[in-house]
C-alpha positions in Angstrom: 123.0 37.7 123.2 121.5 34.9 121.1 117.9 35.3 119.9 115.5 32.3 119.6 114.3 31.4 116.1 110.9 33.0 116.6 112.5 36.1 118.0 114.8 36.2 115.0 111.8 35.9 112.7 109.8 38.5 114.5 112.7 40.9 114.6 113.6 40.1 111.0 117.1 39.0 111.9 118.8 35.7 111.0 121.4 34.1 113.3 124.0 36.1 111.3 122.1 39.3 112.2 121.1 39.9 108.6 117.6 41.1 107.8 115.2 38.5 106.4 113.1 39.5 103.4 109.4 39.1 104.1 106.4 39.4 101.9 104.0 42.3 102.6 100.9 41.5 104.8 98.7 41.6 101.7 101.0 39.0 100.0 101.1 36.8 103.2 97.2 37.0 103.3 97.0 36.0 99.6 99.4 33.1 100.2 97.5 31.9 103.3 94.1 32.1 101.4 95.6 30.2 98.5 97.2 27.5 100.7 94.0 27.0 102.8 91.8 26.9 99.7 94.0 24.5 97.8 94.3 22.0 100.6 90.6 22.2 101.4 89.6 21.8 97.8 91.9 18.8 97.3 90.3 17.1 100.3 86.8 17.8 99.0 87.6 16.8 95.5 89.3 13.6 96.6 86.5 12.6 98.9 83.9 13.2 96.1 86.0 11.4 93.5 86.3 8.4 95.8 82.5 8.4 96.5 81.3 9.0 92.9 84.0 7.2 90.7 85.6 4.9 93.2 89.2 6.2 92.7 91.3 8.8 94.5 92.1 12.0 92.7 95.7 11.1 92.3 94.7 8.1 90.3 92.5 10.3 88.1 95.5 12.7 87.5 97.6 9.8 86.3 94.8 8.5 84.0 94.4 11.9 82.4 98.1 12.0 81.6 97.9 8.6 79.9 94.7 9.4 78.0 96.3 10.9 74.9 99.2 8.5 74.8 98.0 5.2 73.2 101.5 3.7 73.5 101.8 4.8 77.1 104.5 6.9 78.7 107.8 5.8 80.2 107.6 5.7 84.0 110.0 8.5 84.5 108.3 10.8 81.9 104.9 10.1 83.6 106.4 10.8 87.0 107.6 14.2 85.8 104.1 15.1 84.7 102.3 14.3 87.9 102.7 15.9 91.3 103.9 13.0 93.5 107.2 11.9 94.7 109.0 9.0 92.9 108.2 6.5 95.7 104.6 7.7 96.0 104.2 7.5 92.2 105.5 3.9 92.1 103.0 2.8 94.7 100.2 4.5 92.9 101.1 2.7 89.6 101.3 -0.6 91.5 97.8 -0.2 93.0 96.3 1.0 89.7 97.8 -2.0 87.9 96.3 -4.3 90.5 92.9 -2.6 89.9 93.3 -3.2 86.1 93.4 0.5 85.2 96.9 0.5 83.8 99.5 -2.0 82.8 103.3 -1.9 82.6 105.0 -2.8 79.3 108.7 -3.2 78.7 109.8 -1.9 75.3 111.7 -4.5 73.2 114.5 -2.0 72.5 115.0 -0.9 76.1 115.0 -3.6 78.8 115.7 -1.1 81.6 112.5 0.9 81.4 108.8 0.4 81.5 105.9 2.2 79.8 102.7 2.7 81.7 99.7 2.1 79.4 96.0 2.9 80.0 93.8 -0.1 79.8 90.2 -0.2 78.5 89.0 -0.4 82.1 91.2 2.6 83.0 89.8 4.6 80.1 86.2 3.7 81.1 87.0 4.6 84.8 88.6 7.9 83.7 85.6 8.9 81.6 83.3 8.3 84.5 85.6 10.1 86.9 85.9 13.1 84.5 82.2 13.8 84.6 82.2 13.9 88.3 85.5 15.9 88.5 84.3 18.6 86.1 81.1 18.9 88.1 83.0 19.3 91.3 85.3 21.9 89.8 82.3 23.9 88.8 80.6 23.4 92.1 83.5 24.2 94.4 85.7 26.5 92.3 84.5 28.0 89.1 81.1 29.2 90.1 82.6 31.3 92.8 84.8 33.3 90.4 84.0 35.8 87.6 85.6 35.5 84.2 88.0 38.2 85.1 89.0 36.4 88.3 89.7 33.2 86.4 91.9 35.1 83.9 93.8 36.8 86.7 94.3 33.5 88.5 95.4 31.7 85.4 98.0 34.4 84.6 99.2 34.4 88.2 99.5 30.7 88.6 101.2 30.2 85.3 104.0 32.3 86.6 104.2 30.6 90.0 104.0 27.1 88.4 106.8 27.9 85.9 109.0 28.9 88.9 108.0 26.2 91.4 107.6 22.9 89.4 111.3 22.6 88.5 112.3 23.3 92.1 110.4 20.4 93.7 112.8 18.2 95.6 112.9 14.5 94.9 111.7 14.8 91.3 112.9 12.4 88.7 115.1 14.1 86.1 114.6 12.9 82.6 
């Protein structure tokens, strides 16, 4: 007798009748709390960034990556650093270029690639956004955690990030 997918998950059996591994209830609760918190915080921080600095948080992320790169970064190297898909990334750069925050430059020795360079207007916008962003992090995240909580989260998410970032589908490979 064939079980439905939900019945298979509930019974712990796959369609091949092999047990599925499953995190403990405590680990599932931790995941759910992380997932809900992360999505809610991104929504809150994005709305506040738009209101206070006039840019979405994904633009701010890109500006921060360009800040310490006076010659800019190749499109593919920048795309690897941020958390968007290749197509989403290209649209973000297009819009930011239209807004005067970045510019694309083609290197003389490589006609196939572009560098994304932070403009003076982009740097000014980023500095304004940074003040608001850091205040929002303190308001909505840091002040709710002890120093020990922050250390434990940092250690934990370094491990998860090291595992998860390279696995993301659709990423540009340098």
